[in-house]
C-alpha positions in Angstrom: -4.6 -19.4 37.2 -5.2 -15.6 37.5 -7.8 -13.8 39.4 -9.6 -12.8 36.2 -9.7 -16.4 35.2 -11.2 -17.4 38.5 -13.9 -14.7 38.2 -14.6 -16.0 34.6 -15.0 -19.5 35.9 -17.4 -18.3 38.5 -19.4 -16.7 35.7 -19.7 -20.1 34.0 -21.2 -21.4 37.3 -23.8 -18.6 37.3 -25.3 -19.8 34.0 -27.1 -22.8 35.5 -28.4 -20.6 38.3 -29.8 -18.0 35.8 -31.4 -20.8 33.7 -32.9 -22.7 36.6 -34.3 -19.5 38.1 -35.9 -18.5 34.8 -37.4 -21.9 34.2 -38.8 -22.2 37.8 -40.3 -18.7 37.8 -37.7 -17.0 40.1 -37.1 -14.3 37.5 -35.9 -11.8 40.2 -33.1 -14.3 41.0 -32.4 -14.8 37.3 -32.1 -11.1 36.8 -29.8 -10.7 39.8 -27.6 -13.5 38.7 -27.4 -12.1 35.2 -26.4 -8.7 36.6 -23.7 -10.3 38.8 -22.4 -12.2 35.7 -22.4 -8.9 33.7 -20.6 -7.0 36.4 -18.1 -9.8 36.9 -17.3 -9.6 33.2 -16.4 -6.0 33.5 -14.4 -6.7 36.8 -12.3 -9.5 35.3 -11.5 -7.4 32.3 -10.5 -4.4 34.4 -8.3 -6.6 36.7 -6.7 -8.3 33.7 -5.8 -4.9 32.1 -4.9 -2.9 35.2 -2.8 -5.5 36.9 -1.3 -7.2 33.8 -3.1 -10.5 34.4 -4.0 -11.2 30.8 -3.6 -14.8 29.8 -4.2 -16.9 26.7 -6.6 -19.0 28.8 -8.5 -15.9 29.7 -8.7 -14.8 26.1 -10.6 -18.0 25.3 -12.6 -18.4 28.6 -14.0 -14.9 28.7 -15.8 -14.9 25.4 -16.9 -18.5 26.0 -18.5 -17.5 29.3 -20.2 -14.6 27.7 -21.6 -16.7 24.8 -22.7 -19.6 27.1 -24.6 -17.1 29.2 -26.2 -15.2 26.3 -27.0 -18.3 24.2 -28.6 -20.0 27.3 -30.6 -16.9 28.2 -31.7 -16.4 24.6 -32.8 -20.0 24.3 -34.8 -19.9 27.5 -36.3 -16.5 26.7 -37.3 -17.8 23.3 -38.8 -21.0 24.9 -40.8 -18.7 27.2 -41.9 -16.6 24.2 -40.2 -13.5 25.6 -37.9 -13.1 22.6 -38.9 -13.5 19.0 -38.0 -17.0 17.6 -36.3 -15.4 14.5 -33.9 -13.6 16.8 -33.1 -16.6 18.9 -32.4 -18.7 15.8 -30.2 -16.0 14.3 -28.2 -15.5 17.5 -27.7 -19.2 18.2 -26.9 -20.0 14.5 -24.4 -17.2 14.3 -22.5 -18.5 17.3 -22.7 -22.1 16.2 -21.3 -21.2 12.7 -18.5 -19.2 14.3 -17.5 -22.2 16.5 -17.8 -24.6 13.6 -15.6 -22.3 11.4 -12.9 -22.0 14.2 -13.0 -25.8 14.8 -12.7 -26.5 11.0 -9.8 -24.1 10.6 -8.0 -25.7 13.6 -8.6 -29.3 12.3 -7.3 -28.3 8.9 -4.1 -26.9 10.5 -5.0 -23.3 9.8 -6.2 -21.9 13.2 -7.9 -18.6 13.3 -6.6 -16.0 15.8 -9.3 -15.1 18.4 -9.7 -11.4 17.7 -13.2 -10.0 18.3 -14.4 -7.5 15.6 -15.9 -4.2 16.7 -19.3 -5.2 15.2 -19.1 -8.4 17.3 -18.5 -6.4 20.5 -21.4 -4.1 19.6 -23.5 -7.2 18.9 -22.6 -8.8 22.3 -23.3 -5.5 24.1 -26.7 -5.2 22.4 -27.6 -8.8 23.3 -26.7 -8.2 26.9 -28.8 -5.0 27.0 -31.8 -6.8 25.4 -31.5 -9.8 27.7 -31.2 -7.5 30.8 -34.2 -5.5 29.6 -36.4 -8.6 29.2 -35.2 -10.0 32.5 -35.9 -6.7 34.2 -39.4 -6.5 32.6 -40.1 -10.0 34.0 -38.6 -9.4 37.4 -40.3 -6.1 38.0 -43.4 -6.7 36.0 -43.0 -3.6 33.9 -43.1 -3.2 30.1 -40.6 -1.3 28.0 -43.0 -1.6 25.1 -41.5 -0.2 21.8 -38.0 0.0 23.4 -37.9 -3.8 23.9 -39.0 -4.3 20.3 -36.4 -1.8 19.0 -33.7 -3.5 21.0 -34.7 -6.9 19.5 -34.5 -5.5 15.9 -31.2 -3.8 16.6 -29.8 -6.9 18.1 -31.0 -8.9 15.1 -29.3 -6.4 12.7 -26.1 -6.6 14.6 -26.2 -10.3 14.8 -26.5 -10.6 11.0 -23.8 -7.9 10.4 -21.5 -9.6 12.8 -22.0 -13.0 11.4 -21.4 -11.7 7.9 -18.2 -9.9 9.0 -16.9 -13.1 10.6 -17.8 -15.1 7.5 -15.9 -12.7 5.2 -12.8 -12.7 7.6 -12.9 -16.5 7.8 -13.2 -16.9 4.0 -10.2 -14.6 3.5 -8.2 -16.4 6.1 -9.0 -19.8 4.6 -8.4 -18.5 1.0 -4.8 -17.7 1.9 -4.3 -21.4 2.7 -6.4 -22.8 -0.2 -3.8 -21.8 -2.7 -1.1 -23.8 -0.9 -3.2 -26.9 -0.3 -3.1 -29.7 -2.8 -5.0 -32.9 -2.6 -2.9 -36.1 -2.2 
C-alpha cells in the first residue's frame, strides 16, 4: 500500500461527504470537499511519479475515484437541475459503456489495457472544471452565465468524442480476437 494509494482511498471517502453536503444544502462544504478531492488527485499523482510509487492497484484506483466523484456529482447536480439532463445522461452513459466493455473483454478472456486516451483526459478535466464552476456558483451565490453554458457544451462534445474514441479502440481490440475465436 503506497502513499498515493492511501490518498486515493481517502478521495473515495470524500464522495459521500460531497454528495451529502449537496443534498442537504451545505454547498460550501460540498465545494470544499470537491476541491480537496481535486487537489488530492494531483498530489497522489505527483508523489507516485516523483517518488516512484506507481502501482498497478493505483492505476485502477485513481481513475475509479475520479469517475465515482464526477459521476456522483453530475447525477446530483442533474437531480438539482444545475446541469442539463442531456449532459448528465451522456456522461453517465459513456462511463457505464466503458465499464461494460472492459468487463465484457475481461470475461471473454481478452482484457483491455487501462490506458487513458488524450481526449479522455481532456474530457475528465473539462468535467472537473464544469463541476467546480457549478459548485462555486452555488457556494458563493454567483453566476458565471454564458461561461457555465459554454463549459457544459464543451464537456458534452468531449464526452461524445471520448466515448467514440474508446468505442473505436475497443472494437479494434476485440476484432483482433474475433478472427481467432470459433464457436464450439
